[in-house]
N, C-alpha and C positions, 0 to 999 in steps of 0.2 A: 502538438496536433490534438484535435478533439478526439476523444475516446467515446464519450457519452453525449450523443446529440440531444437526447431528451432533457438532460440536465445541464448541458453545456460544460461538461468537465473535460479538462485537458489532461494529458498524460502527466504533466509536471505537477498538477494539483493531486492527482491520485498517488504519485510518488511521494509527495510531501506528507499526505495523510499516512502513508506506510511508514515513513521515517518518524512520524509522531506516534506510532504505536498500532495503527490498523493492521490486522493480521489477515484480512480478507478483502475482497472487492466490496462486499456489502458493508463492512466496517468502515472502509475508506468513504464510501458514499455517504453513510450516516454521519461521519466526521465533517463531511463537506456540506451537510444540510438536508439532503434528500436521499432516500433509498433508490434502488434501481427502478426504472419505470418499465420499458419494454423488454429489457434483459439482453438485447442483441449485443451489448457491449461487455458483458460480464466476463467472458473468456479473456479478452484483451486486458481488461482492468485487473483481473486475477493474476495474469502473467506479469504485469507491472509490479503489483504488490509483492509477488513472490520473489521477483528479481531484487527489489529493494530490500525485502526482509532477509533473503539469502545473503546479500552483501553485508547486512548489519549483523546477522548471526555469525558469519565467517569473521568479521572483525572482532566480534565479542569473544570468540573462541581463540583468536590469535593473541589476545591480551593475556599477560601472566596472571595467574590466580593470586588473589590476596590470601595471605596466610595469617592466621590468628596467633598472636604471641602469648 
């Protein structure tokens, strides 16, 4: 679905940007090539980023810590 009409960004594109390291909606938009325009979509985009980042953070903490020998 389209999240940002001004930039024609889809939820999947925002999620991909978050998987690639974006930690906020604005960072995701910058990674996609444009910052936010009117701003109406930022709450939804931020929710997507936080969902993806939360899943990634949970996955990272579930992995066993490496020990130095």
